[in-house]
VOBA-1610 file (N, C-alpha, C; in pm, whole numbers, padded with zeros to 5 digits, always signed):
BEGIN
Met-00698+08942-05836Met-00703+08861-05751Met-00695+08732-05764Pro-00783+08657-05869Pro-00758+08493-05855Pro-00598+08493-05887Glu-00495+08594-05940Glu-00385+08550-05979Glu-00281+08561-05880Asp-00340+08706-05780Asp-00243+08716-05651Asp-00271+08568-05556Leu-00388+08537-05570Leu-00393+08385-05456Leu-00320+08269-05567Asn-00328+08259-05672Asn-00254+08135-05740Asn-00064+08169-05718Val-00055+08313-05703Val+00103+08342-05669Val+00118+08305-05489Glu+00037+08338-05447Glu+00073+08316-05256Glu+00063+08134-05286Ile-00049+08063-05355Ile-00041+07922-05318Ile+00114+07827-05361Ala+00158+07909-05512Ala+00269+07853-05567Ala+00381+07897-05449Gly+00378+08002-05394Gly+00498+08031-05279Gly+00473+07949-05179Ala+00341+07930-05111Ala+00326+07819-05023Ala+00408+07681-05043Leu+00347+07650-05182Leu+00390+07509-05200Leu+00538+07514-05232Ala+00618+07624-05278Ala+00764+07596-05306Ala+00835+07605-05117Glu+00785+07729-05083Glu+00808+07674-04895Glu+00840+07519-04858Ala+00670+07459-04901Ala+00686+07350-04824Ala+00785+07236-04895Gly+00782+07252-05014Gly+00915+07157-05104Gly+01034+07169-05040Asp+01059+07293-04970Asp+01183+07356-04944Asp+01199+07305-04785Ala+01125+07255-04760Ala+01133+07226-04590Ala+01208+07115-04582Pro+01263+07109-04440Pro+01377+06974-04407Pro+01304+06856-04402Ala+01355+06719-04398Ala+01239+06599-04385Ala+01209+06578-04257Gln+01156+06519-04240Gln+01134+06456-04079Gln+01251+06439-04025Pro+01247+06430-03899Pro+01362+06442-03822Pro+01409+06309-03782Thr+01480+06246-03789Thr+01526+06087-03711Thr+01456+06065-03642Arg+01433+06152-03546Arg+01403+06099-03374Arg+01222+06061-03425Ser+01157+06120-03525Ser+01008+06063-03550Ser+01016+05953-03578Arg+01145+05916-03696Arg+01104+05795-03729Arg+01180+05683-03600Arg+01259+05688-03502Arg+01279+05642-03394Arg+01166+05613-03349Glu+01085+05715-03331Glu+00977+05720-03215Glu+00905+05605-03306Gly+00844+05597-03444Gly+00789+05500-03498Gly+00832+05373-03489Phe+00963+05317-03481Phe+01018+05205-03454Phe+00995+05139-03342Val+00990+05262-03243Val+00948+05188-03080Val+00836+05175-03091Glu+00722+05217-03146Glu+00626+05206-03101Glu+00574+05085-03211Ile+00640+05055-03302Ile+00587+04910-03399Ile+00660+04796-03278Leu+00766+04805-03210Leu+00768+04733-03109Leu+00755+04709-03001Glu+00710+04798-02969Glu+00575+04802-02849Glu+00484+04728-02872Ala+00413+04717-02961Ala+00308+04672-03010Ala+00324+04543-03053Ile+00444+04489-03085Ile+00470+04355-03117Ile+00527+04280-02964Val+00571+04354-02891Val+00594+04295-02759Val+00458+04288-02681Leu+00316+04355-02669Leu+00240+04384-02658Leu+00125+04243-02708Ala+00150+04231-02819Ala+00083+04119-02853Ala+00141+03953-02830Val+00280+03932-02814Val+00348+03851-02774Val+00278+03792-02634Val+00282+03934-02532Val+00270+03899-02400Val+00093+03891-02368Ala+00064+03972-02462Ala-00101+03926-02436Ala-00127+03741-02459Ile-00085+03712-02547Ile-00068+03562-02607Ile-00048+03483-02482Ala+00066+03517-02475Ala+00166+03432-02357Ala+00098+03456-02218Thr+00043+03537-02172Thr-00010+03568-02069Thr-00183+03465-02080Ala-00248+03472-02195Ala-00357+03410-02180Ala-00315+03252-02181Trp-00187+03233-02264Trp-00160+03057-02212Trp-00139+03021-02111Ser-00091+03126-02036Ser-00018+03076-01890Ser-00155+03073-01831Gly-00249+03178-01816Gly-00376+03179-01712Gly-00426+03013-01735Tyr-00429+03012-01883Tyr-00490+02860-01905Tyr-00444+02734-01871Gln-00268+02739-01874Gln-00244+02596-01815Gln-00253+02591-01650Ala-00238+02739-01573Ala-00225+02755-01493Ala-00400+02682-01428Ala-00488+02731-01501Ala-00635+02644-01457Ala-00599+02505-01472Arg-00547+02482-01603Arg-00571+02356-01632Arg-00484+02263-01505Trp-00396+02279-01466Trp-00281+02237-01363Trp-00387+02226-01190Asp-00471+02358-01211Asp-00565+02359-01079Asp-00661+02257-01061Gly-00712+02215-01190Gly-00821+02146-01224Gly-00725+01985-01211Arg-00620+01948-01235Arg-00594+01820-01243Arg-00530+01773-01080Gln-00511+01901-01023Gln-00468+01901-00905Gln-00605+01871-00785Ala-00702+01922-00837Ala-00870+01851-00753Ala-00865+01705-00818Glu-00805+01647-00957Glu-00896+01536-00989Glu-00810+01436-00926Leu-00653+01453-00886Leu-00540+01376-00805Leu-00582+01364-00667Tyr-00657+01493-00634Tyr-00705+01482-00474Tyr-00845+01430-00455Gly-00883+01422-00585Gly-01014+01322-00537Gly-00977+01159-00518Glu-00898+01154-00647Glu-00865+01021-00648Glu-00837+00991-00509Asp-00748+01064-00454Asp-00680+00997-00332Asp-00767+00978-00248Ala-00832+01076-00236Ala-00963+01057-00114Ala-01026+00934-00135Ala-01034+00837-00254Ala-01142+00762-00278Ala-01037+00613-00262Ile-00889+00654-00291Ile-00816+00521-00269Ile-00826+00531-00108Arg-00787+00605-00079Arg-00776+00576+00071Arg-00927+00526+00155Ile-01026+00545+00119Ile-01122+00472+00173Ile-01159+00355+00165Arg-01144+00316-00022Arg-01067+00147+00006Arg-01042+00150+00060Ala-00912+00194+00041Ala-00790+00103+00156Ala-00828+00090+00308Asp-00868+00173+00362Asp-00910+00159+00525Asp-01038+00048+00530Gln-01107+00068+00406Gln-01232-00044+00387Gln-01150-00175+00392Leu-01070-00215+00331Leu-00995-00335+00320Leu-00894-00351+00463Leu-00858-00259+00493Leu-00773-00299+00620Leu-00849-00312+00757Thr-00978-00248+00765Thr-01087-00297+00869Thr-01089-00441+00860Leu-01178-00503+00733Leu-01200-00581+00701Leu-01069-00699+00716Gly-00962-00641+00681Gly-00865-00759+00704Gly-00787-00757+00837Gly-00839-00665+00904Gly-00821-00688+01089Gly-00920-00714+01156Gln-01047-00722+01076Gln-01122-00809+01186Gln-01104-00940+01119Gln-01104-00941+01005Gln-01046-01127+00973Gln-00919-01187+01051Arg-00835-01127+01093Arg-00716-01150+01162Arg-00763-01197+01310Leu-00856-01094+01338Leu-00871-01105+01483Leu-00967-01231+01491Leu-01065-01237+01388Leu-01145-01398+01403Leu-01069-01470+01379Asp-00949-01496+01305Asp-00875-01597+01295Asp-00781-01617+01436Val-00721-01505+01503Val-00640-01531+01644Val-00739-01602+01725Thr-00907-01517+01727Thr-00929-01563+01852Thr-01020-01713+01846Thr-01028-01784+01701Thr-01075-01891+01684Thr-00963-02024+01703Phe-00846-01979+01657Phe-00706-02036+01690Phe-00696-02018+01857Asn-00719-01965+01932Asn-00723-01973+02089Asn-00826-02049+02139Thr-00942-02023+02070Thr-01038-02175+02146Thr-00988-02294+02080Trp-00943-02300+01974Trp-00905-02452+01913Trp-00787-02494+02001Ile-00735-02382+02071Ile-00575-02436+02171Ile-00694-02469+02276Glu-00770-02427+02328Glu-00849-02443+02439Glu-00904-02584+02455Ala-00956-02566+02341Ala-01046-02699+02273Ala-00950-02833+02286Arg-00872-02847+02218Arg-00710-02923+02227Arg-00684-02977+02357Ser-00662-02885+02433Ser-00621-02884+02555Ser-00693-02951+02670Glu-00818-02966+02619Glu-00946-03037+02697Glu-00935-03163+02641Gly-00907-03192+02547Gly-00930-03312+02481Gly-01077-03342+02419Arg-01124-03215+02356Arg-01253-03193+02257Arg-01185-03187+02140Thr-01187-03301+02087Thr-01122-03317+01934Thr-01229-03258+01828Lys-01345-03318+01839Lys-01469-03305+01747Lys-01469-03089+01751Leu-01478-03050+01888Leu-01487-02879+01854Leu-01342-02830+01844Ala-01236-02886+01861Ala-01113-02854+01787Ala-01133-02811+01640Ala-01179-02967+01579Ala-01202-02987+01415Ala-01308-02872+01393Leu-01374-02871+01460Leu-01517-02761+01423Leu-01408-02624+01415Tyr-01336-02571+01501Tyr-01278-02458+01476Tyr-01141-02462+01358Glu-01139-02565+01374Glu-00999-02551+01279Glu-01098-02558+01109Arg-01189-02589+01117Arg-01267-02572+00984Arg-01327-02407+00967Arg-01343-02335+01067Arg-01371-02214+01049Arg-01249-02096+01006Phe-01143-02179+01019Phe-01029-02065+01004Phe-01010-02014+00853Ser-00958-01909+00787Ser-00969-01808+00654Ser-00838-01914+00634Ala-00888-01910+00463Ala-00809-01969+00371Ala-00618-01988+00384Glu-00630-01826+00425Glu-00458-01803+00446Glu-00382-01819+00580Phe-00536-01842+00676Phe-00470-01887+00813Phe-00484-01988+00836Lys-00561-02085+00756Lys-00530-02267+00772Lys-00365-02272+00702Leu-00319-02220+00573Leu-00227-02222+00536Leu-00120-02218+00629Ala-00074-02124+00707Ala+00005-02099+00801Ala-00028-02158+00938Phe-00194-02215+00926Phe-00173-02310+01074Phe-00100-02444+01029Asp-00108-02500+00916Asp-00057-02622+00900Asp+00119-02602+00911Ala+00130-02499+00857Ala+00286-02483+00829Ala+00327-02472+00994Trp+00233-02427+01066Trp+00281-02406+01226Trp+00299-02573+01271Leu+00176-02656+01252Leu+00168-02772+01288Leu+00283-02841+01277Ala+00327-02798+01134Ala+00432-02900+01096Ala+00615-02881+01168Thr+00594-02792+01267Thr+00700-02718+01310Thr+00741-02796+01471Asp+00600-02863+01468Asp+00602-02925+01623Asp+00587-02841+01726Pro+00491-02772+01724Pro+00499-02617+01865Pro+00498-02725+02005Phe+00408-02825+01985Phe+00374-02846+02110Phe+00498-02944+02194Ser+00602-02906+02140Ser+00736-02992+02175Ser+00871-02946+02154Asn+00842-02857+02055Asn+00995-02786+02019Asn+00970-02626+02071Pro+01046-02597+02141Pro+01065-02495+02228Pro+01088-02380+02128Asp+01162-02410+02031Asp+01202-02268+01933Asp+01067-02226+01833Ala+00952-02326+01811Ala+00847-02302+01759Ala+00804-02142+01826Val+00736-02083+01700Val+00664-01954+01685Val+00558-01945+01767Pro+00476-01822+01836Pro+00358-01873+01903Pro+00250-01921+01865Gly+00216-01892+01718Gly+00117-01932+01678Gly+00110-01902+01521Pro+00023-01933+01441Pro+00030-01970+01294Pro+00019-01781+01215Ser-00027-01715+01360Ser-00031-01534+01263Ser+00138-01501+01277Phe+00205-01544+01371Phe+00376-01540+01308Phe+00431-01608+01203Met+00353-01717+01144Met+00430-01751+01031Met+00442-01670+00887Pro+00592-01715+00825Pro+00585-01605+00707Pro+00489-01692+00646Glu+00399-01815+00640Glu+00296-01842+00515Glu+00154-01779+00548Tyr+00119-01656+00687Tyr+00017-01634+00716Tyr+00029-01470+00628Val-00041-01481+00533Val-00063-01330+00467Val-00216-01309+00436Asn-00241-01186+00515Asn-00376-01171+00507Asn-00376-01084+00358Ala-00497-01109+00274Ala-00464-01036+00141Ala-00520-00923+00183Gln-00655-00888+00236Gln-00717-00778+00273Gln-00620-00656+00333Ile-00526-00714+00421Ile-00458-00621+00466Ile-00328-00584+00412Gln-00320-00678+00306Gln-00188-00636+00202Gln-00271-00574+00095Arg-00346-00561+00041Arg-00413-00485-00051Arg-00427-00352-00018Gly-00513-00343+00137Gly-00514-00222+00185Gly-00396-00109+00202Ser-00303-00204+00189Ser-00166-00142+00243Ser-00085-00073+00121Glu-00102-00160+00001Glu-00047-00164-00159Glu-00141-00007-00176Leu-00272+00001-00121Leu-00369+00110-00203Leu-00337+00200-00144Asn-00246+00221-00001Asn-00229+00322+00096Asn-00127+00362+00026Glu-00028+00307-00016Glu+00092+00333-00094Glu+00052+00397-00245Leu-00066+00363-00283Leu-00101+00421-00433Leu-00150+00575-00394Ala-00231+00565-00288Ala-00304+00705-00251Ala-00156+00804-00215Leu-00082+00725-00160Leu+00056+00861-00139Leu+00101+00943-00233His+00115+00816-00325His+00190+00882-00465His+00100+00939-00529Val-00066+00896-00545Val-00135+00990-00592Val-00167+01141-00533Phe-00122+01146-00406Phe-00125+01254-00374Phe+00002+01363-00378Asp+00104+01309-00400Asp+00219+01387-00415Asp+00249+01431-00553Glu+00147+01345-00640Glu+00130+01388-00792Glu+00008+01510-00813Gly-00100+01512-00705Gly-00160+01640-00693Gly-00096+01771-00620Thr+00017+01728-00553Thr+00097+01867-00491Thr+00198+01898-00548Ala+00230+01784-00683Ala+00313+01878-00795Ala+00256+01932-00844Ala+00125+01897-00929Ala+00047+01977-00983Ala-00011+02067-00928Arg-00051+02159-00831Arg-00038+02255-00745Arg+00096+02355-00780Gly+00191+02260-00717Gly+00323+02334-00788Gly+00347+02428-00881Arg+00299+02334-01007Arg+00307+02359-01177Arg+00222+02485-01194Ala+00084+02483-01146Ala-00016+02570-01140Ala+00054+02738-01097Asp+00101+02691-00936Asp+00201+02797-00899Asp+00294+02896-01008Asp+00373+02788-01057Asp+00494+02891-01150Asp+00402+02931-01256Tyr+00330+02878-01310Tyr+00217+02917-01404Tyr+00169+03053-01412Ile+00136+03048-01265Ile+00078+03179-01186Ile+00152+03270-01155Arg+00327+03261-01159Arg+00403+03371-01112Arg+00458+03406-01228Thr+00422+03311-01360Thr+00499+03368-01465Thr+00384+03449-01578Thr+00231+03414-01513Thr+00155+03574-01545Thr+00161+03651-01447Val+00216+03653-01333Val+00218+03809-01286Val+00333+03854-01371Val+00463+03774-01398Val+00594+03873-01457Val+00537+03919-01558Leu+00434+03846-01679Leu+00362+03928-01818Leu+00283+04029-01768Ala+00213+03995-01686Ala+00141+04132-01643Ala+00229+04244-01591Thr+00324+04223-01541Thr+00442+04348-01517Thr+00454+04421-01637Val+00493+04313-01743Val+00552+04387-01870Val+00431+04499-01976Leu+00313+04400-01925Leu+00180+04507-01968Leu+00188+04631-01912Phe+00225+04602-01784Phe+00230+04733-01703Phe+00304+04831-01758Leu+00442+04773-01782Leu+00540+04864-01829Leu+00496+04942-01968Leu+00474+04884-02067Leu+00452+04911-02197Leu+00327+04995-02170Ala+00225+04998-02061Ala+00143+05077-02058Ala+00208+05218-02024Leu+00296+05214-01947Leu+00356+05312-01870Leu+00483+05399-01927Ser+00510+05297-02044Ser+00634+05391-02172Ser+00553+05458-02233Gln+00451+05427-02269Gln+00385+05541-02353Gln+00336+05661-02290Arg+00350+05681-02181Arg+00338+05778-02133Arg+00448+05902-02109Phe+00597+05855-02170Phe+00709+05905-02135Phe+00704+05998-02308Arg+00796+06086-02265Arg+00811+06226-02431Arg+00980+06186-02416Ile+01018+06152-02350Ile+01144+06127-02378Ile+01178+06004-02442Leu+01247+05987-02538Leu+01237+05872-02603Leu+01363+05775-02550Arg+01464+05812-02491Arg+01526+05745-02424Arg+01489+05649-02309Val+01386+05730-02234Val+01334+05661-02143Val+01217+05594-02162Arg+01173+05576-02269Arg+01055+05482-02314Arg+01167+05386-02362Val+01257+05378-02440Val+01307+05294-02465Val+01400+05186-02343Gly+01436+05283-02246Gly+01453+05190-02149Gly+01360+05126-02057Val+01277+05147-02088Val+01149+05090-02044Val+01086+04967-02115Leu+01090+04973-02256Leu+01058+04922-02348Leu+01181+04753-02333Val+01311+04768-02315Val+01444+04688-02270Val+01384+04607-02201Leu+01363+04685-02043Leu+01323+04605-01914Leu+01190+04564-01958Ala+01093+04622-02018Ala+00987+04507-02046Ala+01004+04371-02136Gly+01102+04430-02249Gly+01116+04283-02330Gly+01219+04193-02280Gly+01309+04232-02175Gly+01381+04133-02113Gly+01290+04022-02008Leu+01165+04118-01940Leu+01076+04033-01888Leu+00975+03944-01978Met+00951+03982-02057Met+00895+03901-02146Met+00977+03797-02186Leu+01098+03806-02204Leu+01149+03701-02260Leu+01213+03610-02140Tyr+01227+03633-02023Tyr+01222+03569-01925Tyr+01092+03446-01912Gly+00976+03527-01928Gly+00824+03434-01893Gly+00849+03372-01988Leu+00858+03388-02124Leu+00860+03306-02244Leu+00952+03195-02223Phe+01081+03167-02181Phe+01148+03101-02142Phe+01075+02989-02036Thr+01016+03041-01943Thr+00981+02986-01840Thr+00852+02901-01884Ile+00759+02972-01948Ile+00658+02894-02040Ile+00691+02772-02098Ile+00793+02773-02151Ile+00861+02701-02288Ile+00896+02555-02187Thr+00947+02608-02088Thr+01038+02492-01990Thr+00919+02407-01894Phe+00822+02491-01894Phe+00720+02417-01779Phe+00649+02297-01856Pro+00637+02214-01733Pro+00522+02102-01818Pro+00362+02148-01869Arg+00326+02120-01972Arg+00204+02097-01999Arg+00095+02024-01991Leu-00035+02046-01994Leu-00164+02016-02019Leu-00251+02014-02141
//
């Protein structure tokens, strides 16, 4: 009996040695699986990076919008103060005109001393035009080019700065959206890779892999060209 068993084992080994090699199709399947694994690894890293950048740009947008709000508040404060100062100067000037016309020189001098430094500069330039006898003279110092209200000017500059910061925040929002769209593309690649593994027909599987690879390359290209934080 042991000799018969040895003969059977030897025969089985001989048949196994005479069996044909693994078909080429199996090697192709293994190659496709390797490609799928490579694409999966690259896409997983790219998806994480794209999501990270989208979150960073969202944070940048919030930071810029907060800065814009703070600048606008400061600008409004300066414009309000500047407007109040301008109104005070004009009102004081009107009372100066009234006091002068009534010949009350001391009162007129008192009002003159209450002018702001900017208005006083324009007031002196206005007097130099001989306004009481010159019909071409401007109506008052506030119309003179020498009159510059520093607070209003600074408030206007801050408003322009706030507009620029707001535009930067909007651009940051757009960049975050770009990364989110790329993340969606990469997520589609992951879906296609999971779908391809369900097919047993090699050509279909390769076709899905090619499509996924094309989308992966597109996603990688967009990530490389997008600005980063």
